[in-house]
GUFI-445329 format. One record per residue (C-alpha): residue number from 1; x, y, z; residue in three letters; chain. Coordinates in steps of 0.5 Angstrom, whole numbers, plus 2048, in hexadecimal, padded with zeros to 3 digits. Example, Ala and Ser with C-alpha at 12.3 -4.5 7.8 and 13.67 -1.06 7.14 Angstrom:
+-----+------+-------+-----+-----+----+
!   i ! east ! north !  up !  aa ! ch !
+-----+------+-------+-----+-----+----+
!   1 !  819 !   7F7 ! 810 ! ALA !  A !
!   2 !  81B !   7FE ! 80E ! SER !  A !
+-----+------+-------+-----+-----+----+
# end
This chain:
+-----+------+-------+-----+-----+----+
!   i ! east ! north !  up !  aa ! ch !
+-----+------+-------+-----+-----+----+
!   1 !  891 !   932 ! 99F ! UNK !  A !
!   2 !  898 !   935 ! 99F ! UNK !  A !
!   3 !  899 !   93C ! 9A0 ! UNK !  A !
!   4 !  89A !   940 ! 99A ! UNK !  A !
!   5 !  8A1 !   944 ! 999 ! UNK !  A !
!   6 !  8A1 !   94A ! 996 ! UNK !  A !
!   7 !  8A6 !   947 ! 990 ! UNK !  A !
!   8 !  8A2 !   941 ! 990 ! UNK !  A !
!   9 !  89B !   945 ! 98F ! UNK !  A !
!  10 !  89E !   94A ! 98A ! UNK !  A !
!  11 !  8A1 !   944 ! 986 ! UNK !  A !
!  12 !  89A !   940 ! 986 ! UNK !  A !
!  13 !  896 !   946 ! 984 ! UNK !  A !
!  14 !  89B !   948 ! 97E ! UNK !  A !
!  15 !  89A !   941 ! 97C ! UNK !  A !
!  16 !  892 !   942 ! 97D ! UNK !  A !
!  17 !  892 !   948 ! 979 ! UNK !  A !
!  18 !  896 !   945 ! 973 ! UNK !  A !
!  19 !  892 !   93F ! 973 ! UNK !  A !
!  20 !  896 !   939 ! 971 ! UNK !  A !
!  21 !  895 !   937 ! 96A ! UNK !  A !
!  22 !  898 !   931 ! 96A ! UNK !  A !
!  23 !  894 !   92E ! 96F ! UNK !  A !
!  24 !  88E !   92B ! 96B ! UNK !  A !
!  25 !  88E !   92A ! 963 ! UNK !  A !
!  26 !  88B !   930 ! 95F ! UNK !  A !
!  27 !  888 !   92B ! 95A ! UNK !  A !
!  28 !  883 !   928 ! 960 ! UNK !  A !
!  29 !  87C !   929 ! 95F ! UNK !  A !
!  30 !  87B !   928 ! 966 ! UNK !  A !
!  31 !  87E !   92B ! 96C ! UNK !  A !
!  32 !  883 !   927 ! 970 ! UNK !  A !
!  33 !  881 !   92A ! 976 ! UNK !  A !
!  34 !  879 !   929 ! 975 ! UNK !  A !
!  35 !  876 !   925 ! 97B ! UNK !  A !
!  36 !  86F !   925 ! 979 ! UNK !  A !
!  37 !  86A !   929 ! 975 ! UNK !  A !
!  38 !  863 !   92B ! 978 ! UNK !  A !
!  39 !  85D !   92A ! 974 ! UNK !  A !
!  40 !  857 !   92D ! 978 ! UNK !  A !
!  41 !  850 !   92C ! 977 ! UNK !  A !
!  42 !  849 !   92D ! 97B ! UNK !  A !
!  43 !  848 !   926 ! 97C ! UNK !  A !
!  44 !  84D !   921 ! 97D ! UNK !  A !
!  45 !  849 !   91B ! 97A ! UNK !  A !
!  46 !  848 !   91F ! 974 ! UNK !  A !
!  47 !  84F !   921 ! 973 ! UNK !  A !
!  48 !  851 !   919 ! 974 ! UNK !  A !
!  49 !  84C !   917 ! 96F ! UNK !  A !
!  50 !  84F !   91C ! 96A ! UNK !  A !
!  51 !  856 !   91A ! 96B ! UNK !  A !
!  52 !  854 !   913 ! 96A ! UNK !  A !
!  53 !  850 !   914 ! 964 ! UNK !  A !
!  54 !  856 !   918 ! 960 ! UNK !  A !
!  55 !  85C !   914 ! 963 ! UNK !  A !
!  56 !  859 !   90D ! 965 ! UNK !  A !
!  57 !  85C !   90D ! 96C ! UNK !  A !
!  58 !  858 !   90E ! 972 ! UNK !  A !
!  59 !  85B !   913 ! 977 ! UNK !  A !
!  60 !  85A !   910 ! 97E ! UNK !  A !
!  61 !  858 !   913 ! 984 ! UNK !  A !
!  62 !  85D !   917 ! 988 ! UNK !  A !
!  63 !  85A !   91A ! 98E ! UNK !  A !
!  64 !  858 !   920 ! 991 ! UNK !  A !
!  65 !  85C !   927 ! 993 ! UNK !  A !
!  66 !  859 !   928 ! 99A ! UNK !  A !
!  67 !  858 !   92F ! 99B ! UNK !  A !
!  68 !  859 !   931 ! 994 ! UNK !  A !
!  69 !  852 !   92F ! 991 ! UNK !  A !
!  70 !  854 !   92A ! 98C ! UNK !  A !
!  71 !  855 !   923 ! 98A ! UNK !  A !
!  72 !  859 !   920 ! 984 ! UNK !  A !
!  73 !  85A !   91A ! 980 ! UNK !  A !
!  74 !  861 !   918 ! 97D ! UNK !  A !
!  75 !  864 !   915 ! 977 ! UNK !  A !
!  76 !  86B !   914 ! 975 ! UNK !  A !
!  77 !  86F !   917 ! 970 ! UNK !  A !
!  78 !  875 !   913 ! 971 ! UNK !  A !
!  79 !  87B !   913 ! 976 ! UNK !  A !
!  80 !  87A !   919 ! 97B ! UNK !  A !
!  81 !  875 !   91C ! 977 ! UNK !  A !
!  82 !  86D !   91C ! 977 ! UNK !  A !
!  83 !  866 !   91F ! 976 ! UNK !  A !
!  84 !  862 !   922 ! 97B ! UNK !  A !
!  85 !  85B !   922 ! 97A ! UNK !  A !
!  86 !  858 !   927 ! 97F ! UNK !  A !
!  87 !  851 !   929 ! 981 ! UNK !  A !
!  88 !  84D !   92C ! 987 ! UNK !  A !
!  89 !  84C !   927 ! 98D ! UNK !  A !
!  90 !  844 !   928 ! 98F ! UNK !  A !
!  91 !  846 !   925 ! 995 ! UNK !  A !
!  92 !  84A !   92B ! 997 ! UNK !  A !
!  93 !  848 !   932 ! 998 ! UNK !  A !
!  94 !  849 !   936 ! 991 ! UNK !  A !
!  95 !  850 !   937 ! 98F ! UNK !  A !
!  96 !  853 !   93E ! 98F ! UNK !  A !
!  97 !  858 !   93B ! 989 ! UNK !  A !
!  98 !  859 !   941 ! 984 ! UNK !  A !
!  99 !  859 !   93C ! 97F ! UNK !  A !
! 100 !  851 !   93C ! 980 ! UNK !  A !
! 101 !  850 !   935 ! 97E ! UNK !  A !
! 102 !  849 !   935 ! 97F ! UNK !  A !
! 103 !  848 !   93A ! 97A ! UNK !  A !
! 104 !  84B !   936 ! 974 ! UNK !  A !
! 105 !  846 !   934 ! 96F ! UNK !  A !
! 106 !  84B !   92F ! 96C ! UNK !  A !
! 107 !  852 !   92C ! 96E ! UNK !  A !
! 108 !  858 !   930 ! 96D ! UNK !  A !
! 109 !  85F !   931 ! 970 ! UNK !  A !
! 110 !  85F !   935 ! 976 ! UNK !  A !
! 111 !  866 !   935 ! 978 ! UNK !  A !
! 112 !  86D !   931 ! 978 ! UNK !  A !
! 113 !  872 !   92F ! 97D ! UNK !  A !
! 114 !  87A !   92F ! 97C ! UNK !  A !
! 115 !  87E !   92A ! 981 ! UNK !  A !
! 116 !  883 !   92C ! 985 ! UNK !  A !
! 117 !  888 !   928 ! 98A ! UNK !  A !
! 118 !  88A !   92F ! 98E ! UNK !  A !
! 119 !  884 !   933 ! 98F ! UNK !  A !
! 120 !  886 !   937 ! 995 ! UNK !  A !
! 121 !  88D !   939 ! 991 ! UNK !  A !
! 122 !  889 !   93A ! 98B ! UNK !  A !
! 123 !  884 !   93F ! 98E ! UNK !  A !
! 124 !  88A !   943 ! 991 ! UNK !  A !
! 125 !  88D !   944 ! 98A ! UNK !  A !
! 126 !  887 !   946 ! 987 ! UNK !  A !
! 127 !  886 !   94B ! 98C ! UNK !  A !
! 128 !  88D !   94D ! 98C ! UNK !  A !
! 129 !  88C !   94E ! 984 ! UNK !  A !
! 130 !  886 !   953 ! 986 ! UNK !  A !
! 131 !  881 !   94D ! 984 ! UNK !  A !
! 132 !  87B !   94E ! 989 ! UNK !  A !
! 133 !  878 !   947 ! 98B ! UNK !  A !
! 134 !  874 !   944 ! 991 ! UNK !  A !
! 135 !  877 !   93E ! 995 ! UNK !  A !
! 136 !  879 !   939 ! 995 ! UNK !  A !
! 137 !  873 !   936 ! 998 ! UNK !  A !
! 138 !  871 !   92F ! 99A ! UNK !  A !
! 139 !  86C !   92B ! 997 ! UNK !  A !
! 140 !  868 !   924 ! 998 ! UNK !  A !
! 141 !  863 !   920 ! 995 ! UNK !  A !
! 142 !  860 !   91A ! 998 ! UNK !  A !
! 143 !  860 !   914 ! 993 ! UNK !  A !
! 144 !  85A !   90F ! 992 ! UNK !  A !
! 145 !  85E !   90A ! 996 ! UNK !  A !
! 146 !  85F !   90E ! 99C ! UNK !  A !
! 147 !  866 !   910 ! 99B ! UNK !  A !
! 148 !  868 !   918 ! 99A ! UNK !  A !
! 149 !  86C !   91B ! 995 ! UNK !  A !
! 150 !  870 !   921 ! 997 ! UNK !  A !
! 151 !  874 !   926 ! 993 ! UNK !  A !
! 152 !  876 !   92D ! 994 ! UNK !  A !
! 153 !  874 !   933 ! 98E ! UNK !  A !
! 154 !  877 !   93A ! 98C ! UNK !  A !
! 155 !  872 !   93E ! 989 ! UNK !  A !
! 156 !  874 !   944 ! 984 ! UNK !  A !
! 157 !  870 !   94B ! 986 ! UNK !  A !
! 158 !  870 !   94C ! 97F ! UNK !  A !
! 159 !  86F !   946 ! 97B ! UNK !  A !
! 160 !  86D !   94A ! 974 ! UNK !  A !
! 161 !  866 !   948 ! 974 ! UNK !  A !
! 162 !  867 !   941 ! 976 ! UNK !  A !
! 163 !  86C !   93F ! 971 ! UNK !  A !
! 164 !  872 !   93F ! 976 ! UNK !  A !
! 165 !  872 !   939 ! 97A ! UNK !  A !
! 166 !  873 !   938 ! 982 ! UNK !  A !
! 167 !  878 !   934 ! 984 ! UNK !  A !
! 168 !  878 !   92D ! 988 ! UNK !  A !
! 169 !  87C !   929 ! 98C ! UNK !  A !
! 170 !  87A !   922 ! 98F ! UNK !  A !
! 171 !  87B !   91F ! 996 ! UNK !  A !
! 172 !  880 !   91A ! 995 ! UNK !  A !
! 173 !  87C !   915 ! 999 ! UNK !  A !
! 174 !  876 !   916 ! 994 ! UNK !  A !
! 175 !  875 !   912 ! 98D ! UNK !  A !
! 176 !  875 !   916 ! 987 ! UNK !  A !
! 177 !  86E !   916 ! 984 ! UNK !  A !
! 178 !  871 !   914 ! 97D ! UNK !  A !
! 179 !  873 !   90D ! 980 ! UNK !  A !
! 180 !  86C !   90A ! 982 ! UNK !  A !
! 181 !  867 !   90E ! 97D ! UNK !  A !
! 182 !  864 !   90B ! 977 ! UNK !  A !
! 183 !  869 !   90A ! 971 ! UNK !  A !
! 184 !  869 !   90B ! 96A ! UNK !  A !
! 185 !  869 !   912 ! 968 ! UNK !  A !
! 186 !  86F !   917 ! 967 ! UNK !  A !
! 187 !  870 !   91E ! 967 ! UNK !  A !
! 188 !  873 !   920 ! 960 ! UNK !  A !
! 189 !  872 !   927 ! 960 ! UNK !  A !
! 190 !  872 !   92D ! 965 ! UNK !  A !
! 191 !  872 !   934 ! 963 ! UNK !  A !
! 192 !  871 !   93B ! 966 ! UNK !  A !
! 193 !  86D !   940 ! 961 ! UNK !  A !
! 194 !  86E !   947 ! 962 ! UNK !  A !
! 195 !  86E !   94E ! 95F ! UNK !  A !
! 196 !  875 !   950 ! 961 ! UNK !  A !
! 197 !  879 !   94A ! 960 ! UNK !  A !
! 198 !  880 !   94D ! 961 ! UNK !  A !
! 199 !  87E !   950 ! 967 ! UNK !  A !
! 200 !  87B !   94A ! 96A ! UNK !  A !
! 201 !  881 !   946 ! 968 ! UNK !  A !
! 202 !  886 !   94B ! 96C ! UNK !  A !
! 203 !  882 !   949 ! 972 ! UNK !  A !
! 204 !  881 !   942 ! 971 ! UNK !  A !
! 205 !  889 !   941 ! 970 ! UNK !  A !
! 206 !  889 !   945 ! 977 ! UNK !  A !
! 207 !  884 !   93F ! 97A ! UNK !  A !
! 208 !  889 !   93A ! 976 ! UNK !  A !
! 209 !  883 !   937 ! 972 ! UNK !  A !
! 210 !  884 !   934 ! 96C ! UNK !  A !
! 211 !  87E !   935 ! 969 ! UNK !  A !
! 212 !  87B !   937 ! 962 ! UNK !  A !
! 213 !  879 !   93E ! 961 ! UNK !  A !
! 214 !  875 !   940 ! 95B ! UNK !  A !
! 215 !  872 !   946 ! 958 ! UNK !  A !
! 216 !  86A !   947 ! 959 ! UNK !  A !
! 217 !  865 !   94C ! 95A ! UNK !  A !
! 218 !  864 !   94A ! 961 ! UNK !  A !
! 219 !  867 !   946 ! 966 ! UNK !  A !
! 220 !  865 !   93F ! 967 ! UNK !  A !
! 221 !  868 !   938 ! 968 ! UNK !  A !
! 222 !  868 !   932 ! 963 ! UNK !  A !
! 223 !  869 !   92B ! 964 ! UNK !  A !
! 224 !  869 !   925 ! 960 ! UNK !  A !
! 225 !  867 !   91E ! 963 ! UNK !  A !
! 226 !  868 !   918 ! 95F ! UNK !  A !
! 227 !  864 !   911 ! 961 ! UNK !  A !
! 228 !  862 !   90A ! 95E ! UNK !  A !
! 229 !  85C !   90D ! 95C ! UNK !  A !
! 230 !  85E !   914 ! 959 ! UNK !  A !
! 231 !  861 !   91B ! 95A ! UNK !  A !
! 232 !  85E !   920 ! 95F ! UNK !  A !
! 233 !  860 !   927 ! 95E ! UNK !  A !
! 234 !  85F !   92B ! 964 ! UNK !  A !
! 235 !  85F !   933 ! 965 ! UNK !  A !
! 236 !  85E !   938 ! 96A ! UNK !  A !
! 237 !  857 !   93B ! 96B ! UNK !  A !
! 238 !  855 !   942 ! 969 ! UNK !  A !
! 239 !  855 !   947 ! 96F ! UNK !  A !
! 240 !  84E !   947 ! 96F ! UNK !  A !
! 241 !  84C !   940 ! 96E ! UNK !  A !
+-----+------+-------+-----+-----+----+
# end
């Protein structure tokens, strides 16, 4: 990464805080920066079956996350966008994942990822704007065909009860999962519900997120997926689920 001069940093940080409003159409119901949404479940096959029953498209096995204690299945939601069904991997030690997948009674949204092409620089800008984050850290997943996908992620220290995303940058030599995941579904709506929409909007602008934010009595994520068989509405799980 090229060294960041004081002037360049100041200009970049200013644009970060200003959050360019012309970057995305405000009428869009799905963030352009959305890379994938995570549907957590306590059993992967059960999660795959529920998505298939409600949309008519069966998610394909994606592989395992070594050391994370999880495995997944994937379903394309269009170009550069996909659904990740994620569950505990019984062949690995129990995960310390804060999403607590094993405790979920029903499949529920457990997070989302926003794509970046400049994660190292973005991390510098966030910290310069006073936003604490962890990373970028490398990640990988072994695919069923024996190849390994690689990426790096940046996580916010405070994701506001799970409604803010983590940020992902895919390795240039890795195939984006949406390319060869089963097709037929589209993400038609994605939003954040929160008791403090104005406050969260200020932070979302700093994070350059073009996401819908609505008033609600509690924080949660909401997504709508349309498939050949029907429409599937997904929500975050309650904290005690």
